[in-house]
C-alpha distance (Angstrom), angle and dihedral (degrees) to the residues before:
residue distance angle dihedral
M1 . . .
A2 3.81 . .
Q3 3.76 118.4 .
L4 3.79 115.8 -124.5
R5 3.77 112.9 -135.9
T6 3.75 128.1 -170.0
L7 3.77 118.3 -152.3
P8 3.81 118.5 -152.6
A9 3.80 112.3 -97.2
H10 3.82 90.3 -134.1
A11 3.83 93.5 55.0
A12 3.80 113.8 120.2
H13 3.79 121.6 -137.6
G14 3.77 137.0 -140.4
K15 3.81 147.4 121.2
I16 3.79 116.6 -66.7
R17 3.77 138.6 -162.9
H18 3.78 131.3 174.2
L19 3.81 115.8 -115.6
Q20 3.82 106.3 176.9
D21 3.79 140.4 -39.4
M22 3.83 105.5 -26.2
V23 3.81 95.4 -14.5
V24 3.80 123.7 106.1
Q25 3.77 135.5 170.9
I26 3.81 119.8 -129.0
D27 3.80 117.0 -171.1
G28 3.81 90.0 -19.5
K29 3.81 95.2 -50.7
Q30 3.78 121.4 112.6
A31 3.81 115.9 -125.2
R32 3.79 135.5 174.1
L33 3.79 124.0 -127.4
A34 3.80 112.4 -127.5
R35 3.79 120.9 -120.2
G36 3.78 106.1 -83.9
A37 3.81 93.3 16.3
Q38 3.79 112.5 161.5
V39 3.78 122.5 -139.8
R40 3.81 112.5 -165.4
D41 3.77 125.3 -168.1
A42 3.82 125.7 -140.2
H43 3.83 89.2 -83.5
N44 3.83 90.5 52.4
R45 3.81 93.7 -109.9
I46 3.80 118.0 141.9
L47 3.81 115.2 -108.7
V48 3.78 130.9 -164.8
P49 3.82 110.4 -119.4
T50 3.82 93.2 -110.3
A51 3.83 89.0 61.0
I52 3.82 94.0 61.0
P53 3.82 107.1 119.6
A54 3.82 108.9 -125.7
G55 3.79 113.1 -108.5
S56 3.80 95.4 22.1
I57 3.80 116.4 157.1
V58 3.81 108.5 -124.7
R59 3.78 146.1 172.4
Y60 3.80 114.4 -139.4
T61 3.78 142.9 175.9
I62 3.78 129.2 -141.1
N63 3.81 124.9 -143.8
P64 3.85 124.1 -136.4
Q65 3.83 90.0 -92.5
G66 3.82 90.4 60.0
E67 3.81 95.0 -108.1
I68 3.80 125.5 130.5
A69 3.82 105.6 -98.7
A70 3.82 101.3 179.9
V71 3.81 137.1 6.0
W72 3.80 129.8 -164.9
L73 3.81 119.3 -167.5
L74 3.78 105.4 -142.7
T75 3.77 130.2 -128.4
A76 3.82 116.6 -127.5
H77 3.82 88.2 -102.4
E78 3.84 92.8 51.6
A79 3.82 91.7 46.5
A80 3.82 90.3 51.6
Q81 3.83 89.0 57.1
L82 3.83 92.9 60.0
P83 3.80 119.1 106.7
A84 3.79 116.4 -100.5
P85 3.82 114.5 -94.0
A86 3.81 115.8 -94.2
K87 3.81 115.1 -104.8
């Protein structure tokens, strides 16, 4: 049975890749993962940051310190629901 997951409405979206340790790049901008940040794959399993596939489409939240607090790798269906990029 598939698990239903609800992503926060305020979560931003972009393309991610892991750089080193707790540092990732989202849409070309370097960002730090917060302590205890959770990265979840398309099946909602927790990943270590080094296991993030480069170029994955994600939704993510940022904590008050400006660090990435949570990341969800999107399924093809979830990615298709995202708004078109601004021109």
